[in-house]
Structures are given as structure tokens and as C-alpha cells.
C-alpha positions as CSV (number, residue, x, y, z in Angstrom):
1,M,156.6,36.4,-28.6
2,D,156.2,38.2,-25.2
3,I,159.3,39.7,-23.6
4,K,159.4,39.2,-19.9
5,E,161.7,41.3,-17.6
6,S,164.1,39.4,-15.4
7,P,164.0,39.6,-11.7
8,D,167.2,41.8,-11.8
9,H,165.4,44.4,-14.0
10,E,162.5,44.5,-11.6
11,W,164.9,45.1,-8.6
12,I,166.5,48.0,-10.5
13,D,163.2,49.7,-11.3
14,I,162.1,49.4,-7.7
15,H,165.4,50.9,-6.5
16,I,165.0,53.9,-8.9
17,E,161.5,54.5,-7.8
18,R,162.6,54.5,-4.1
19,R,165.4,56.9,-4.9
20,R,163.0,59.2,-6.7
21,A,160.6,59.1,-3.8
22,I,163.4,59.9,-1.4
23,W,164.5,62.9,-3.4
24,I,160.9,64.2,-3.8
25,T,160.4,63.8,0.0
26,A,163.6,65.5,0.7
27,L,162.8,68.5,-1.5
28,I,159.3,68.7,0.1
29,L,160.9,68.7,3.5
30,V,163.4,71.4,2.6
31,G,160.6,73.6,1.1
32,I,158.5,73.1,4.3
33,L,161.5,74.0,6.4
34,L,162.2,77.2,4.4
35,L,158.6,78.2,4.6
36,V,158.5,77.7,8.4
37,V,161.7,79.7,8.9
38,F,160.4,82.5,6.7
39,T,157.0,82.5,8.5
40,V,158.6,82.6,11.9
41,E,160.9,85.5,10.9
42,K,158.0,87.5,9.6
43,V,155.9,86.8,12.7
44,R,158.8,87.8,14.9
45,E,159.3,91.1,13.0
46,L,155.6,91.9,13.2
47,A,155.6,91.2,16.9
48,E,158.5,93.6,17.3
49,R,156.7,96.3,15.5
50,V,153.6,95.8,17.6
51,V,155.4,95.7,20.9
52,T,158.1,98.2,20.2
53,P,157.3,100.5,17.3
54,R,160.3,101.7,15.3
55,E,160.9,105.4,15.6
56,I,162.0,107.5,12.6
57,I,165.2,109.2,13.7
58,P,165.6,112.6,11.9
59,V,169.0,113.3,10.3
60,E,169.1,116.6,12.0
61,K,167.2,117.7,15.1
62,I,164.8,120.5,14.4
63,P,164.4,123.0,17.2
64,E,160.9,123.0,18.8
65,K,160.6,126.7,18.6
66,L,162.3,128.8,15.9
67,V,163.7,132.1,17.2
68,I,162.4,134.9,14.9
69,P,163.9,138.3,15.5
70,D,161.9,141.5,15.8
71,V,164.3,143.2,13.5
72,Y,166.0,142.0,10.3
73,D,169.2,143.5,9.0
74,V,168.4,144.2,5.3
75,K,171.5,145.4,3.5
76,G,172.5,147.5,6.6
77,Y,169.0,148.8,7.4
78,A,166.8,147.8,10.3
79,A,163.6,146.3,9.0
80,A,160.9,145.3,11.4
81,S,159.9,141.6,11.0
82,P,156.5,139.9,10.7
83,K,156.9,139.0,14.3
84,A,157.1,142.6,15.2
85,F,154.1,143.3,13.0
86,E,152.1,140.7,14.9
87,K,153.0,142.4,18.2
88,F,151.9,145.7,16.7
89,L,148.5,144.3,15.7
90,D,148.1,142.7,19.1
91,Q,148.9,145.9,21.0
92,S,146.4,148.0,19.0
93,D,143.0,147.9,17.4
94,A,144.6,147.7,13.9
95,R,143.9,144.1,13.0
96,P,140.4,144.7,11.5
97,R,141.7,147.6,9.4
98,Y,144.7,145.5,8.2
99,T,142.3,142.8,7.2
100,R,140.3,145.3,5.1
101,L,143.5,146.7,3.6
102,Q,144.6,143.2,2.6
103,H,141.2,142.6,0.9
104,F,141.4,146.0,-0.9
105,L,144.8,145.0,-2.3
106,Y,143.5,141.6,-3.3
107,I,140.5,142.9,-5.3
108,N,142.9,145.3,-7.1
109,K,145.2,142.4,-7.9
110,V,148.3,143.9,-6.2
111,D,148.3,141.9,-3.0
112,G,151.2,139.6,-4.1
113,V,153.7,142.2,-5.3
114,V,155.3,142.6,-1.9
115,P,154.2,141.3,1.5
116,S,151.3,143.5,2.6
117,Y,152.6,144.1,6.1
118,S,155.9,145.6,4.6
119,L,153.9,148.5,3.1
120,L,153.1,149.6,6.6
121,R,156.8,149.9,7.7
122,Q,157.2,153.5,8.6
123,G,161.0,153.4,8.1
124,S,164.3,151.9,9.1
125,D,165.1,154.4,11.8
126,W,162.0,153.9,14.0
127,Q,164.2,152.8,16.9
128,Q,166.1,156.1,16.9
129,V,163.1,158.3,16.6
130,G,161.1,156.5,19.2
131,E,158.0,155.8,17.0
132,P,156.2,152.5,16.3
133,P,157.7,150.5,13.4
134,F,154.3,150.2,11.7
135,A,151.3,152.3,11.1
136,I,148.1,151.8,9.0
137,P,146.9,154.6,6.7
138,P,143.3,155.9,6.5
139,E,141.2,154.1,3.9
140,K,141.0,157.3,1.8
141,N,144.7,156.9,1.0
142,W,144.7,153.2,0.0
143,G,144.0,153.9,-3.7
144,S,147.3,155.8,-4.1
145,M,149.3,152.6,-3.3
146,V,147.6,150.6,-6.0
147,E,149.3,152.4,-8.9
148,T,152.7,152.3,-7.2
149,L,152.4,148.6,-6.7
150,R,151.4,148.1,-10.3
151,L,154.5,150.1,-11.4
152,L,156.6,147.7,-9.3
153,Q,154.8,144.7,-10.7
154,K,155.0,145.6,-14.4
155,E,158.1,147.7,-14.8
156,I,160.6,147.5,-11.9
157,I,160.5,143.9,-10.5
158,P,160.8,142.3,-14.0
159,V,164.0,144.3,-14.5
160,I,165.8,144.2,-11.1
161,G,164.0,141.3,-9.4
162,P,162.2,141.2,-6.0
163,V,162.5,144.1,-3.6
164,T,162.2,144.6,0.1
165,V,160.2,147.6,1.3
166,L,161.9,149.5,4.1
167,S,159.4,152.4,4.3
168,G,155.8,152.7,3.1
169,W,153.1,154.6,5.0
170,R,154.4,157.2,7.5
171,T,152.4,159.3,10.0
172,T,153.0,163.0,10.0
173,R,154.6,162.6,13.4
174,Y,157.0,159.9,12.3
175,N,157.9,161.8,9.1
176,A,158.8,165.0,11.1
177,K,160.9,163.1,13.7
178,A,162.8,161.3,10.9
179,G,163.5,164.5,9.1
180,G,161.4,163.7,6.0
181,S,160.2,166.2,3.5
182,K,157.0,168.1,4.4
183,R,155.7,167.0,1.0
184,S,156.7,163.4,1.4
185,K,154.6,161.0,-0.7
186,H,154.9,158.5,2.2
187,M,152.3,160.5,4.1
188,H,149.9,159.9,1.2
189,F,150.6,156.2,1.0
190,C,152.0,156.6,-2.5
191,G,155.7,156.3,-2.0
192,L,158.0,153.3,-1.1
193,D,161.6,153.2,-0.1
194,M,163.2,149.8,-1.1
195,V,166.3,147.8,-1.6
196,P,166.7,145.0,-4.2
197,E,166.9,141.5,-2.9
198,R,169.6,140.6,-5.4
199,D,173.2,141.6,-4.7
200,Y,173.6,144.6,-7.0
201,T,176.3,147.1,-6.6
202,R,175.3,150.8,-6.7
203,A,177.0,151.1,-10.0
204,E,174.9,148.3,-11.4
205,L,171.6,149.3,-9.9
206,V,171.4,153.1,-10.6
207,P,171.6,152.9,-14.4
208,M,168.8,150.3,-14.5
209,L,166.5,152.5,-12.4
210,K,167.3,155.6,-14.5
211,K,166.6,153.7,-17.7
212,I,163.2,152.6,-16.3
213,H,162.4,156.2,-15.4
214,R,163.3,157.5,-18.8
215,R,161.3,154.8,-20.6
216,V,158.1,154.7,-18.6
217,G,158.3,157.5,-16.0
218,K,155.9,159.9,-17.7
219,K,153.4,157.1,-18.4
220,W,153.2,156.2,-14.7
221,N,153.7,159.7,-13.3
222,M,156.7,158.2,-11.6
223,G,158.9,159.8,-9.0
224,L,162.3,158.2,-8.6
225,G,164.7,159.0,-5.8
226,I,168.1,157.3,-5.3
227,Y,169.7,157.3,-1.9
228,R,173.0,156.0,-0.6
229,G,174.0,152.5,-1.3
230,V,171.2,150.6,-3.1
231,R,168.3,152.2,-1.4
232,F,165.8,153.9,-3.7
233,H,162.4,155.6,-3.7
234,V,159.5,155.1,-6.1
235,D,156.0,156.7,-6.2
236,T,153.3,157.5,-8.8
237,C,152.4,160.9,-7.5
238,G,154.5,163.2,-9.7
239,Y,157.0,162.7,-12.5
240,R,160.4,163.8,-11.2
241,S,163.7,162.4,-10.0
242,W,166.4,163.2,-7.5
């Protein structure tokens, strides 16, 4: 026996289908509206970037030109700066010789122990004696510095840390004006006057240096001199101390 739906059932089914169609249409329209809004916003943002690029504003304004002094105060001593060294090279014919010296230190694997230019500081009293802050030694003396730098590299810096060279090569004229010894190892490009970069007191530093000298001084033919404060001298041209 076939079951036939009444007209009322047919009307209810049609009504449900209409409501379903309305909801689907409404959801489609909402989706289209959201898509349009999103697209318009992105287009507007892109247009702003093209027309008016956004600048990155630094947190802190960096000076266009950094002011680098000619002289640094290093633990109370006047140390001529890299800027002063560049002036020295520009005002003389020393640049080609300095380039050769750098290469010499490089092939002997001691170019990175201390900055190469600092080996050419004549002293910290150059302003008082009226001499150039830097000088370049003759090539015949360059070999003497290799052993001193190796001593720094292998024995001294591992114990006390990095150092700043205040005096390396000195001309005879400078040494005389500064009151240096007539037998100064600085005039042979063998000696260095330094201060440690770490904040040692004299009471802390001196025992460490003397211990190094007792332990390896003879091996390196090491000269050790201790001056006031934390300034000290090292060379490899004669085993002695003062």
C-alpha cells in the first residue's frame, strides 16, 4: 500500500528548504562581505606603503661622526690612539714600512697578540719631551720583537689577561729626552712597557709577574721590570729583573 504525504507535509518541507536556502545565502553574503573588507584593508595598507614608506625609527640616535680622541687615558698614562697613528702615517712616508711590518708579524704568527700599531708607541710622555708619539724601527730589529710577543702570548696574557702597550720601539733621540737607560731594550725593538687591562691592584699584579719570571724567565731569556702602579716592562734580551 503506497503512503502519500498530505498537502500539509509538502508545505512544511518547502518551508524548511526555503529557510535552509536563506541561511546558506546569508552565510555566503557574510563571507563575501568579510572577504571584501579584508581585501580593501590590505589594498589600503599596501597603498600606504607604496606612497608613504614607513621609516624605522631608531631607539637611540647614533651620532653621524664619532669623536675619537688623539690620546687615551690608560690607567693614568697618556696613550696615543689609532687616530693619532693614522695622522702619523699620513704625515710621513711610514705607511709602506708599517704594511711590511704587519706582514712580518703575520707570517711569524704574532700579529694578533696586541694591536700592531701599539708596538710603535714610543712612550706615554711624548707630549712632555716634544717627540712624535710613534716611530717605526729598522727592519733589522723586527725579529727581536717576535720572541717578546711570543712570551706575552704563551706565558703572560694567559695568566694576567690582555695588556695595553704604552711603550715599544723608541728612537735614540726619544729615549735620551725621556731619561731612558742608554742600554734600553726599547731601542732594539725588544722591550715593551705595559699595563694590564684588568683592574688589578699593584699588590695583586706584582706576585703574578714575579712567579712567571721565576718559572719561565730563563727559558725565554726574560727581562722583567716593575714600575710604579701596575706598569711593568718585559723583554727577551737578557734574563734579569728590577
